[in-house]
Steps between C-alpha positions, in 0.01 A plus 500: 500500500634842405464776761306807401707779349280756674628647827135558601349238728126454474332460838130501414201727529454509877865558587540767233171660609622512862838638395332769289258602776796540739689710246198719431445547875862605544479746211185650652695581817719738299275622218138598451253251363477702178879492451515125557195432281671685214769229497254218420565482126879514553491224762270277297712543187809398698317201650376391157853527360645304791232234550319481167134399509549296817322471833776720643407782262134455590589519870669838449211626287236379745677667793510834322138465389393417858672802654430741212161406355423724203850649542418671831647406838259315725583463870230234517654323202840495674344371823313228309816401309701478825226291660499270198876455534471429873230241437699346218213518256 
């Protein structure tokens, strides 16, 4: 078996979702919700380039969509995403 030539390790939807929620939460400590929301397209393009159409990409996308529904920061969305991560669902 030949090892993958990609340095990116795929970890799955839930782990990538949890990782993304944590990163978003950290960014929100330093920037406004509007400033962080404006990065969505940039972050998703980078995730798509790194992970392709994988569950990892969908985890990143779903995290951003949960916290920024319709492109606007939602404190309730962040709380729900964190709760989902804590419950492992």
